[in-house]
C-alpha positions as CSV (number, residue, x, y, z in Angstrom):
1,X,76.0,103.0,4.0
2,X,77.4,100.0,5.9
3,X,80.5,102.2,6.8
4,X,78.3,104.9,8.2
5,X,76.4,102.5,10.4
6,X,79.5,100.8,11.6
7,X,80.8,104.1,12.8
8,X,77.5,105.1,14.6
9,X,76.8,102.6,17.4
10,X,73.3,103.8,18.0
11,X,72.3,103.6,14.4
12,X,73.9,100.2,14.1
13,X,72.1,98.9,17.1
14,X,68.8,100.2,15.8
15,X,69.5,98.7,12.3
16,X,70.5,95.4,13.9
17,X,67.3,95.4,16.0
18,X,65.2,96.0,12.9
19,X,67.1,93.2,11.0
20,X,66.6,90.7,13.9
21,X,62.9,91.6,14.3
22,X,62.4,91.2,10.6
23,X,64.2,87.8,10.6
24,X,62.1,86.6,13.5
25,X,58.9,87.7,11.8
26,X,60.0,85.9,8.6
27,X,60.8,82.7,10.5
28,X,57.5,82.9,12.3
29,X,55.7,83.5,9.1
30,X,57.5,80.5,7.5
31,X,56.5,78.3,10.5
32,X,52.9,79.4,10.1
33,X,52.9,78.7,6.4
34,X,54.5,75.3,7.0
35,X,51.8,74.5,9.5
36,X,49.0,75.6,7.2
37,X,50.5,73.6,4.4
38,X,49.9,70.5,6.5
39,X,46.4,71.4,7.5
40,X,43.8,68.9,6.5
41,X,40.4,70.2,7.7
42,X,41.1,73.8,8.7
43,X,39.1,75.2,5.8
44,X,36.3,72.7,5.9
45,X,33.2,74.4,7.3
46,X,31.8,71.1,8.4
47,X,34.7,70.7,10.8
48,X,35.0,74.3,12.0
49,X,34.4,73.2,15.5
50,X,37.0,70.4,15.3
51,X,39.3,71.8,18.1
52,X,36.4,71.0,20.5
53,X,36.1,67.4,19.2
54,X,37.2,65.6,22.4
55,X,35.1,67.6,24.8
56,X,32.0,67.2,22.5
57,X,32.6,63.5,22.3
58,X,32.9,63.1,26.1
59,X,29.9,65.3,26.7
60,X,27.8,63.4,24.2
61,X,28.7,60.1,25.9
62,X,27.8,61.5,29.3
63,X,24.4,62.7,28.1
64,X,23.7,59.4,26.5
65,X,24.5,57.6,29.7
66,X,22.3,60.0,31.7
67,X,19.4,59.4,29.2
68,X,19.3,55.8,30.3
69,X,18.5,56.6,33.9
70,X,15.1,55.1,34.9
71,X,12.1,57.5,34.8
72,X,9.7,55.1,36.7
73,X,10.7,53.4,39.9
74,X,9.7,52.2,43.3
75,X,10.8,55.0,45.7
76,X,12.2,52.8,48.4
77,X,14.0,50.5,45.9
78,X,15.4,53.6,44.1
79,X,16.8,55.1,47.3
80,X,18.4,51.8,48.2
81,X,20.0,51.6,44.8
82,X,21.2,55.2,45.0
83,X,22.7,54.6,48.5
84,X,24.7,51.6,47.4
85,X,25.7,53.1,44.1
86,X,26.9,56.3,45.7
87,X,29.0,54.3,48.2
88,X,30.5,52.3,45.4
89,X,31.4,55.4,43.4
90,X,32.8,57.3,46.3
91,X,34.6,54.4,47.9
92,X,34.5,52.7,51.3
93,X,35.0,55.0,54.3
94,X,37.8,54.3,56.8
95,X,37.0,53.0,60.3
96,X,36.2,55.6,62.8
97,X,39.1,56.4,65.1
98,X,39.4,58.8,68.1
99,X,38.9,62.4,67.1
100,X,41.5,63.7,69.7
101,X,39.6,67.0,69.4
102,X,41.3,70.0,71.0
103,X,40.2,73.6,71.6
104,X,43.1,75.8,70.5
105,X,41.7,79.1,71.4
106,X,38.5,81.0,72.5
107,X,37.1,84.4,71.5
108,X,34.3,86.1,73.2
109,X,32.1,88.5,71.1
110,X,28.9,90.3,71.6
111,X,26.2,87.6,71.9
112,X,28.4,84.6,71.1
113,X,31.6,82.8,71.7
114,X,34.0,81.2,69.2
115,X,36.1,78.1,70.0
116,X,38.8,77.1,67.6
117,X,38.9,73.3,67.1
118,X,41.4,70.8,65.7
119,X,40.2,67.2,65.3
120,X,41.6,64.1,63.5
121,X,39.2,62.8,60.9
122,X,41.7,60.0,60.4
123,X,44.8,59.3,62.5
124,X,47.1,62.2,62.0
125,X,44.9,63.9,59.4
126,X,44.0,67.2,61.1
127,X,40.9,69.2,60.4
128,X,40.7,72.9,61.5
129,X,37.5,74.6,62.4
130,X,35.6,77.1,64.5
131,X,32.6,76.4,66.7
132,X,30.3,79.4,67.1
133,X,28.2,79.2,70.3
134,X,25.2,81.4,71.0
135,X,25.0,83.2,74.4
136,X,21.9,81.4,75.7
137,X,22.3,78.2,77.7
138,X,20.7,74.8,77.1
139,X,20.8,72.5,74.1
140,X,20.5,74.2,70.7
141,X,20.2,73.1,67.1
142,X,23.5,72.9,65.3
143,X,24.4,73.8,61.7
144,X,27.5,72.7,59.9
145,X,28.7,75.4,57.5
146,X,30.7,74.2,54.4
147,X,32.7,76.9,52.7
148,X,33.2,77.2,48.9
149,X,36.4,77.6,47.0
150,X,37.9,80.5,49.0
151,X,41.6,80.3,49.7
152,X,41.0,81.3,53.4
153,X,38.2,78.7,53.9
154,X,35.3,79.8,56.1
155,X,37.0,83.1,57.0
156,X,35.6,84.7,53.9
157,X,33.3,87.6,54.9
158,X,30.6,86.3,52.6
159,X,30.5,83.0,54.4
160,X,30.8,84.6,57.8
161,X,27.7,86.6,57.2
162,X,25.6,83.5,57.1
163,X,27.4,81.9,60.0
164,X,27.2,84.9,62.3
165,X,23.5,85.5,61.5
166,X,22.8,81.9,62.4
167,X,24.7,82.0,65.7
168,X,22.9,85.3,66.5
169,X,19.6,83.5,66.0
170,X,20.6,80.9,68.5
171,X,22.1,78.2,66.4
172,X,25.4,76.5,67.2
173,X,27.4,76.8,64.0
174,X,30.5,74.6,63.2
175,X,32.6,75.6,60.2
176,X,35.6,73.7,59.2
177,X,38.3,74.1,56.5
178,X,38.0,71.9,53.4
179,X,41.2,70.1,52.6
180,X,43.4,72.4,50.4
181,X,41.9,75.6,51.8
182,X,42.2,77.8,54.9
183,X,44.7,76.3,57.3
184,X,44.8,73.0,55.4
185,X,46.8,73.8,52.3
186,X,48.4,70.7,50.9
187,X,51.0,72.5,48.9
188,X,52.0,75.3,51.2
189,X,55.1,77.3,50.3
190,X,56.8,78.5,53.5
191,X,58.7,81.2,51.5
192,X,55.6,82.8,49.9
193,X,53.2,81.7,52.7
194,X,50.8,80.7,50.0
195,X,49.9,77.6,48.1
196,X,52.1,76.6,45.2
197,X,48.8,76.3,43.3
198,X,47.0,79.4,42.2
199,X,43.5,78.3,43.0
200,X,41.9,76.1,45.6
201,X,40.4,74.0,42.8
202,X,44.0,73.2,41.8
203,X,44.8,72.2,45.4
204,X,42.0,69.7,45.0
205,X,42.5,68.4,41.5
206,X,46.3,67.9,41.6
207,X,46.2,65.2,44.3
208,X,42.6,64.3,43.3
209,X,43.9,63.0,40.0
210,X,46.3,60.6,41.8
211,X,43.4,59.4,43.9
212,X,41.4,58.6,40.8
213,X,44.3,56.7,39.3
214,X,44.4,54.6,42.4
215,X,40.6,54.0,42.3
216,X,39.9,56.5,45.1
217,X,38.1,59.8,45.2
218,X,38.8,63.1,46.8
219,X,35.0,63.3,47.5
220,X,35.4,60.4,50.0
221,X,38.0,62.3,52.0
222,X,36.0,65.5,52.1
223,X,32.8,63.7,53.0
224,X,34.5,61.8,55.7
225,X,35.8,65.1,57.2
226,X,32.2,66.2,57.3
227,X,30.9,63.0,58.9
228,X,33.5,63.3,61.6
229,X,32.4,66.9,62.1
230,X,28.9,65.5,63.0
231,X,30.7,63.1,65.3
232,X,32.4,66.1,67.0
233,X,29.1,68.0,67.4
234,X,27.6,65.0,69.2
235,X,30.3,65.3,71.8
236,X,29.2,68.8,72.7
237,X,26.8,69.3,75.6
238,X,25.4,72.5,73.9
239,X,24.1,70.5,70.8
240,X,20.8,68.8,70.5
241,X,21.7,65.6,68.5
242,X,18.2,65.5,67.0
243,X,18.5,68.9,65.4
244,X,21.5,69.0,63.2
245,X,21.5,70.8,59.8
246,X,24.0,71.5,57.1
247,X,24.5,74.2,54.5
248,X,27.1,75.7,52.3
249,X,27.5,77.6,49.1
250,X,29.4,76.8,45.8
251,X,32.0,74.2,46.6
252,X,30.4,74.3,50.1
253,X,27.1,73.4,48.4
254,X,28.9,70.4,46.9
255,X,30.1,69.3,50.3
256,X,26.7,70.0,51.9
257,X,24.9,67.8,49.4
258,X,27.5,65.0,49.7
259,X,27.7,64.9,53.4
260,X,24.0,65.0,53.9
261,X,23.6,62.2,51.4
262,X,25.9,59.9,53.4
263,X,25.0,60.9,57.0
264,X,21.5,60.2,58.2
265,X,22.0,62.1,61.4
266,X,21.7,65.3,59.5
267,X,18.0,66.3,59.7
268,X,17.9,69.3,57.3
269,X,20.2,70.2,54.4
270,X,20.3,73.3,52.2
271,X,22.9,73.2,49.4
272,X,23.4,76.6,47.7
273,X,24.7,77.5,44.2
274,X,25.7,73.9,43.3
275,X,22.8,71.6,42.4
276,X,22.0,71.5,38.7
277,X,22.1,68.3,36.5
278,X,25.1,66.6,34.9
279,X,23.5,67.0,31.5
280,X,23.2,70.8,31.9
281,X,26.7,70.9,33.5
282,X,28.3,69.2,30.5
283,X,26.3,71.4,28.1
284,X,27.4,74.6,29.9
285,X,30.5,75.0,32.0
286,X,31.7,71.4,32.0
287,X,32.7,69.1,34.8
288,X,34.4,70.8,37.7
289,X,37.4,70.0,40.0
290,X,38.3,66.6,41.6
291,X,35.9,66.6,44.6
292,X,32.9,67.2,42.4
293,X,33.4,64.0,40.5
294,X,32.8,60.4,41.4
295,X,34.6,57.4,39.9
296,X,32.3,56.2,37.1
297,X,29.5,58.2,38.6
298,X,27.6,59.0,35.4
299,X,28.4,55.6,33.9
300,X,26.7,54.0,36.9
301,X,23.6,56.1,36.3
302,X,24.0,58.8,39.0
303,X,23.0,62.4,38.6
304,X,23.1,65.3,41.0
305,X,19.5,65.0,42.0
306,X,20.3,61.6,43.5
307,X,22.2,63.3,46.3
308,X,18.9,64.8,47.4
309,X,16.4,62.0,46.6
310,X,18.4,59.5,48.6
311,X,17.6,61.7,51.7
312,X,13.9,62.0,51.1
313,X,11.7,62.7,53.0
314,X,14.2,64.6,55.3
315,X,13.8,68.4,54.9
316,X,15.9,69.8,52.0
317,X,16.1,73.3,50.4
318,X,17.8,74.0,47.1
319,X,19.1,77.5,47.0
320,X,19.8,78.8,43.5
321,X,20.3,82.0,41.4
322,X,19.1,82.6,37.9
323,X,22.5,83.6,36.5
324,X,24.6,81.1,38.4
325,X,27.4,79.4,36.5
326,X,25.6,76.2,37.6
327,X,22.7,76.1,35.1
328,X,19.4,77.3,36.5
329,X,17.7,75.1,33.9
330,X,19.4,72.0,35.3
331,X,18.5,73.1,38.8
332,X,14.8,73.5,37.9
333,X,14.7,70.1,36.1
334,X,16.4,68.5,39.1
335,X,14.0,70.1,41.6
336,X,11.1,68.6,39.6
337,X,12.7,65.2,39.8
338,X,13.4,65.5,43.5
339,X,9.9,66.9,44.2
340,X,8.4,63.7,42.6
341,X,10.3,61.5,45.1
342,X,9.2,63.6,48.1
343,X,5.6,63.5,46.8
344,X,5.8,59.7,46.4
345,X,6.8,59.4,50.0
346,X,4.0,61.7,51.2
347,X,6.3,64.6,52.3
348,X,6.2,67.0,49.4
349,X,6.3,70.0,51.7
350,X,9.7,68.9,53.1
351,X,11.4,69.8,49.8
352,X,11.7,73.3,48.3
353,X,13.7,75.5,45.9
354,X,14.3,79.2,46.3
355,X,15.7,81.3,43.5
356,X,16.9,84.9,43.3
357,X,17.9,86.9,40.2
358,X,21.7,87.1,40.7
359,X,25.0,85.5,39.5
360,X,26.9,82.9,41.5
361,X,26.5,84.8,44.8
362,X,24.7,85.0,48.1
363,X,21.6,87.3,48.2
364,X,19.5,88.7,51.0
365,X,16.4,86.8,49.7
366,X,18.2,83.5,49.7
367,X,19.8,84.0,53.1
368,X,16.5,84.8,54.7
369,X,15.0,81.7,53.0
370,X,17.8,79.6,54.5
371,X,17.2,81.1,58.0
372,X,13.4,80.4,57.7
373,X,14.1,76.8,56.5
374,X,16.4,76.0,59.4
375,X,14.2,77.7,61.9
376,X,11.2,75.6,60.8
377,X,12.8,72.2,60.4
378,X,15.2,72.4,63.3
379,X,12.4,73.7,65.5
380,X,14.0,76.9,66.5
381,X,11.7,79.8,65.6
382,X,12.8,83.4,65.8
383,X,13.8,86.5,63.9
384,X,14.4,85.6,60.3
385,X,15.9,88.9,59.1
386,X,19.4,89.0,57.6
387,X,21.4,91.4,59.7
388,X,24.7,93.3,59.2
389,X,27.2,91.8,61.6
390,X,30.9,92.7,61.6
391,X,33.0,89.8,60.4
392,X,35.9,88.5,62.4
393,X,39.4,89.1,61.2
394,X,41.7,86.5,59.8
395,X,43.8,86.7,63.0
396,X,40.8,86.2,65.2
397,X,39.9,83.1,63.2
398,X,43.4,81.6,63.2
399,X,43.2,78.0,64.6
400,X,46.8,76.8,64.6
401,X,49.8,78.7,65.9
402,X,51.3,79.3,62.4
403,X,48.0,79.4,60.5
404,X,48.8,76.2,58.7
405,X,48.4,72.5,59.8
406,X,51.5,71.6,57.7
407,X,53.8,73.8,59.7
408,X,52.1,73.6,63.1
409,X,51.2,69.9,63.4
410,X,53.0,68.3,60.5
411,X,50.4,65.6,60.1
412,X,49.2,63.5,57.2
413,X,48.1,64.9,53.8
414,X,45.8,63.7,51.1
415,X,48.9,62.6,49.2
416,X,50.5,60.7,52.2
417,X,47.2,58.9,53.0
418,X,46.7,58.0,49.3
419,X,50.3,56.7,49.1
420,X,49.7,54.3,52.0
421,X,46.8,52.7,50.0
422,X,48.6,52.9,46.7
423,X,51.7,51.1,48.0
424,X,49.5,48.2,49.2
425,X,48.0,48.1,45.7
426,X,51.4,48.2,44.1
427,X,52.5,45.3,46.3
428,X,49.5,43.3,45.2
429,X,50.3,44.0,41.6
430,X,53.9,42.9,42.0
431,X,52.6,39.6,43.5
432,X,50.0,39.1,40.7
433,X,52.8,39.5,38.1
434,X,54.2,36.2,39.2
435,X,51.1,34.3,38.0
436,X,51.3,32.6,34.5
437,X,47.8,33.8,33.8
438,X,48.5,37.4,34.7
439,X,49.1,38.8,31.2
440,X,45.7,37.7,29.8
441,X,43.8,38.8,32.9
442,X,45.7,42.1,32.9
443,X,44.8,42.8,29.2
444,X,41.1,42.1,30.0
445,X,41.3,44.6,32.9
446,X,43.2,47.2,30.8
447,X,40.6,47.0,28.1
448,X,37.8,47.6,30.5
449,X,39.4,50.3,32.7
450,X,40.7,52.3,29.7
451,X,37.3,52.1,27.9
452,X,39.0,50.8,24.8
453,X,36.6,50.0,21.9
454,X,37.5,48.0,18.9
455,X,37.0,50.1,15.8
456,X,34.7,49.5,12.9
457,X,36.2,47.6,10.0
458,X,34.6,49.6,7.2
459,X,36.7,52.7,6.7
460,X,36.1,55.4,4.1
461,X,38.7,58.1,4.2
462,X,38.1,61.5,2.6
463,X,41.0,63.0,0.5
464,X,41.8,66.6,1.3
465,X,44.9,67.3,-0.8
466,X,48.3,66.2,-2.0
467,X,51.8,67.7,-1.6
468,X,55.0,66.9,-3.6
469,X,58.1,67.0,-1.5
470,X,61.7,66.1,-2.2
471,X,61.8,62.3,-2.3
472,X,58.2,61.7,-1.1
473,X,54.6,62.8,-1.4
474,X,52.1,63.8,1.3
475,X,48.5,62.8,1.0
476,X,46.2,64.7,3.2
477,X,43.1,63.0,4.4
478,X,40.7,62.4,7.3
479,X,38.6,59.6,8.5
480,X,35.7,59.3,11.0
481,X,36.9,58.4,14.5
482,X,35.2,56.5,17.3
483,X,32.5,59.2,17.7
484,X,31.2,62.2,15.8
485,X,34.6,63.6,15.0
486,X,37.3,63.1,12.4
487,X,40.9,62.2,12.5
488,X,43.0,64.3,10.1
489,X,46.2,62.6,9.0
490,X,49.1,62.9,6.7
491,X,50.1,59.8,4.7
492,X,53.7,60.3,3.6
493,X,54.9,58.0,0.8
494,X,58.6,57.8,-0.2
495,X,59.5,57.4,-3.8
496,X,61.5,54.3,-2.9
497,X,59.0,52.6,-0.6
498,X,59.7,49.3,1.2
499,X,56.0,48.3,1.7
500,X,56.2,48.9,5.4
501,X,54.2,51.6,7.2
502,X,54.8,53.4,10.5
503,X,52.1,55.2,12.5
504,X,53.8,58.1,14.2
505,X,52.1,59.6,17.2
506,X,53.2,62.9,18.7
507,X,51.4,64.8,21.6
508,X,51.5,68.0,19.5
509,X,49.9,66.3,16.5
510,X,50.6,65.4,12.9
511,X,52.7,68.4,11.9
512,X,55.2,67.7,14.6
513,X,55.2,64.0,13.9
514,X,55.8,64.7,10.2
515,X,58.8,66.8,11.1
516,X,60.2,63.9,13.0
517,X,59.6,61.4,10.3
518,X,62.2,62.4,7.8
519,X,64.6,59.6,8.7
520,X,61.9,57.0,8.4
521,X,60.9,58.3,5.0
522,X,64.6,58.1,3.8
523,X,64.7,54.5,5.0
524,X,61.7,53.7,2.7
525,X,58.9,53.7,5.2
526,X,55.5,55.1,4.5
527,X,54.5,57.2,7.5
528,X,51.0,58.0,8.7
529,X,51.0,61.0,11.1
530,X,47.5,61.7,12.7
531,X,46.0,64.3,14.8
532,X,44.7,62.1,17.6
533,X,41.5,63.6,19.0
534,X,42.3,66.6,21.2
535,X,45.6,67.4,19.3
536,X,46.6,69.4,16.3
537,X,43.6,70.5,14.3
538,X,41.3,68.7,16.7
539,X,42.3,70.3,19.9
540,X,42.8,71.0,22.7
541,X,39.8,73.2,22.2
542,X,38.1,76.0,24.2
543,X,37.3,74.0,27.4
544,X,39.8,74.5,30.2
545,X,37.7,74.1,33.4
546,X,38.4,75.3,36.9
547,X,41.6,73.1,37.2
548,X,43.8,74.2,34.3
549,X,47.2,73.4,35.6
550,X,50.3,74.1,33.5
551,X,48.1,74.4,30.4
552,X,46.5,71.0,31.1
553,X,42.8,70.7,31.6
554,X,42.3,68.2,34.4
555,X,38.5,68.8,34.0
556,X,38.6,67.2,30.6
557,X,40.2,64.1,32.1
558,X,37.6,64.2,34.9
559,X,34.9,63.9,32.2
560,X,36.4,60.5,31.3
561,X,36.5,59.5,35.0
562,X,32.8,60.2,35.3
563,X,31.9,58.3,32.1
564,X,34.1,55.2,32.6
565,X,36.3,56.0,29.7
566,X,39.9,57.4,29.2
567,X,41.4,59.7,26.7
568,X,44.1,57.1,26.1
569,X,41.5,54.3,25.5
570,X,39.6,56.5,23.0
571,X,42.8,57.3,21.1
572,X,44.0,53.8,21.2
573,X,40.8,52.7,19.5
574,X,41.5,55.3,16.8
575,X,45.0,54.0,16.4
576,X,43.6,50.6,15.7
577,X,41.3,52.1,13.2
578,X,44.2,53.7,11.4
579,X,46.0,50.4,11.5
580,X,43.0,48.8,9.7
581,X,43.0,51.7,7.2
582,X,46.7,51.0,6.3
583,X,45.9,47.3,5.9
584,X,42.7,47.4,4.0
585,X,42.8,50.7,2.1
586,X,46.6,50.9,1.5
587,X,47.5,47.2,1.3
588,X,50.2,47.2,4.0
589,X,50.9,44.0,5.8
590,X,53.7,45.2,8.0
591,X,52.8,48.1,10.3
592,X,55.0,49.6,13.0
593,X,54.2,52.2,15.6
594,X,56.3,55.1,17.1
595,X,55.0,57.3,19.9
596,X,56.6,60.2,21.7
597,X,56.1,61.3,25.3
598,X,52.5,61.4,26.4
599,X,51.4,59.4,23.3
600,X,53.3,56.4,24.5
601,X,50.4,55.0,26.6
602,X,48.1,55.4,23.6
603,X,50.4,53.3,21.4
604,X,51.0,50.7,24.2
605,X,47.2,50.2,24.6
606,X,46.6,50.0,20.9
607,X,49.5,47.5,20.3
608,X,48.5,45.4,23.3
609,X,45.0,45.0,21.8
610,X,46.0,44.9,18.2
611,X,48.6,42.4,17.1
612,X,48.8,43.9,13.6
613,X,51.1,46.6,15.1
614,X,54.1,44.4,14.9
615,X,56.9,46.7,16.1
616,X,56.8,49.5,18.7
617,X,59.2,52.3,19.6
618,X,58.5,54.6,22.6
619,X,60.5,57.8,22.6
620,X,60.9,59.7,25.9
621,X,57.9,58.0,27.6
622,X,57.0,58.2,31.2
623,X,58.3,54.9,32.6
624,X,55.2,54.1,34.6
625,X,52.0,55.4,36.1
626,X,53.3,54.3,39.5
627,X,55.9,57.1,39.1
628,X,53.1,59.6,38.8
629,X,50.9,58.3,41.7
630,X,53.9,57.9,44.0
631,X,55.4,61.4,43.4
632,X,54.1,64.3,45.5
633,X,55.1,66.6,42.7
634,X,54.6,65.4,39.1
635,X,54.1,66.9,35.6
636,X,50.5,67.7,34.9
637,X,51.0,66.8,31.2
638,X,51.0,63.1,32.2
639,X,47.5,63.2,33.6
640,X,45.4,63.1,30.4
641,X,47.2,59.9,29.3
642,X,46.5,58.1,32.6
643,X,43.7,55.6,33.3
644,X,41.6,56.0,36.4
645,X,41.5,52.9,38.6
646,X,44.6,51.4,37.0
647,X,46.9,51.4,40.1
648,X,47.3,47.8,41.4
649,X,45.6,46.4,38.3
650,X,48.1,47.2,35.5
651,X,50.8,49.7,34.6
652,X,52.6,50.8,31.4
653,X,55.4,48.2,31.9
654,X,52.8,45.4,32.0
655,X,51.4,46.5,28.6
656,X,55.0,46.7,27.2
657,X,55.6,43.2,28.5
658,X,52.5,41.9,26.8
659,X,54.0,42.8,23.5
660,X,56.7,40.1,23.7
661,X,58.1,38.8,21.4
662,X,57.4,41.8,19.1
663,X,60.3,44.1,18.7
664,X,60.2,46.9,21.3
665,X,62.4,50.0,21.8
666,X,62.0,52.1,24.9
667,X,64.3,55.1,24.5
668,X,64.9,57.9,27.0
669,X,62.3,57.0,29.5
670,X,61.5,59.6,32.2
671,X,60.0,59.7,35.6
672,X,57.0,61.8,36.7
673,X,59.1,64.9,36.7
674,X,60.7,64.5,33.3
675,X,64.1,63.3,34.7
676,X,65.9,60.2,33.3
677,X,64.1,57.2,34.7
678,X,66.1,55.0,37.0
679,X,63.2,52.6,37.3
680,X,64.9,49.2,37.1
681,X,61.9,47.5,38.6
682,X,59.7,48.5,35.7
683,X,62.4,47.5,33.2
684,X,62.6,44.1,34.9
685,X,58.9,43.5,34.4
686,X,59.4,44.0,30.6
687,X,62.7,42.1,30.4
688,X,61.3,39.1,32.3
689,X,58.5,38.6,29.8
690,X,60.9,38.9,26.8
691,X,63.3,36.4,28.5
692,X,60.3,34.1,29.0
693,X,59.7,34.1,25.2
694,X,63.5,33.9,24.5
695,X,63.2,37.2,22.7
696,X,65.9,39.2,24.5
697,X,67.2,40.3,21.1
698,X,63.8,41.9,20.4
699,X,64.0,44.3,23.3
700,X,66.1,47.4,23.9
701,X,65.7,49.8,26.8
702,X,68.1,52.7,26.4
703,X,68.6,56.2,27.5
704,X,69.8,57.1,24.0
705,X,67.0,58.1,21.7
706,X,69.4,58.2,18.8
707,X,69.4,54.4,18.7
708,X,66.0,54.3,17.0
709,X,67.2,53.8,13.5
710,X,70.4,51.9,14.3
711,X,68.6,49.0,16.0
712,X,64.8,49.2,15.8
713,X,64.5,49.4,12.1
714,X,66.8,46.4,11.4
715,X,65.1,43.2,10.4
């Protein structure tokens, strides 16, 4: 048979293909069986939802924080508190500088004229927009239109329909591109003539995460663009400064609510398809992209309704749909809360909510309600019917010569503006490191910013099985974590144990850690390999969000930003819990820690706050968060292990330095793009502290991960 196949190439190729396919299936089946063998809770019905543990934990925390919002209050005092708290959460606005507004083109249409505008909301930070002017003379009311998450900004026909109806009804309409959309793409690829990111939400969240790390918010930048849009309108002779309104749908509803909350010159506001409540948001679709989140917003006691109550009694209309992705239940509950504020101020009729039976979309009923609202409150009565008006083409609405600010004007970007601030923060951190009191102060700040919580001391693990391997046994168990979730783990005990234990953290979970632990077991170490919440059997879960970049949910991390926590801080608390488990339940006095890649910040925080972890090895860690915030392009996988607000306060090398004189190995450190780190400054931070303690022989920073056993394990 073999002879016949060898002499018939086609038959041989077919047989070879069948053999290889079968081999691959066999290997895949073996891998699955090996994975299942190490499962701890997969068959436990009580934990069938374990993959969603991290999201449920964060959502529960958010809802608990929201439940503590005051129900009874003095209206004026409440508004004053909201105004100050919003400003603290968003961040201080920059000083107003000259707009340097320019008209780049004019189009004359039937009954109206369009002027294309470029202005600078900050020096060199260009905003593109179009001003729609009605044919009649004299001062007219003006409406700012904020577009949602369309790649082409306000040029979308759905948005144009509202804008063109308003200008036909005699309103001046000013529409501008949100950053990351239209002609303001931050990651424009000249080869493809598109963004490097698939969705506008990714254009927002990718740099927005860096802003959060530096204690800033993308919301601040977008609100400021809108405030400066009001400034521009006030320079136009056609605009009545006492009659300015704002509206927008979806992401434009977000901007509308934000801008109106911060700019008292806006008389009437009508956010559409956005306002719900944070409770219902977390219960349904989850937190959204970067600009829809404030730094510690929920932790401070803010909810979506506060964006409207802070404006009371100025006219406001909530425009909603029954099948919107933004929960109609939350919208109804928020409307009730806002109505109470307007009633308390004696202007109940100035607030309203209109709803149509539709999905996340604009409807004729809602558009006509918007026209009527603006006509009434901006004192401009007229025909309120929604009309069919031909939209303008993309070419007609092109503002810059190339259709992109980045190639036409080459100005500032969100990243470049952020970097200016971050560099000042980094300089301040470098100076602070010179103080003898720095380490203690840094640890206090790290504990607060990361949201680390010391674990309970009473631990009752649940046994789930036992496996006999060649030279060691595996005990499968789980223990309750910080919240209403469990931490599955493998406790691997060698036959010739040395009474020392190692907690081994891997970003892919316990099965991967167990595969890496063979050498440690052969050296006599007991190894505990856990699924940290969000990994292995406990994640990453179903929630992805609207900013799912390279298989990383930014939205999950934004949930921690809103609630004043961090994924790293939560996991670090759980590592401390496992440390206690090894000490109290297993009798170990010597406990080491090993962490690979994105788990390195978790181990660093845990060891910095728990001296019982007496020796630490970091394998292929990112060298610093500064590498992430200072790189225009970075690996999204690094975001979930970051801590918001940390830039300028502390960094990973500071935590590593605080471990001195404990033995520390840093092997194969990388930069924000996964390349070998050449970050001598961060190495110096660690080395200086070890020299201070005369513990140079306890520290090794090397590019060779193979040196783990040859040096780190030696006593």
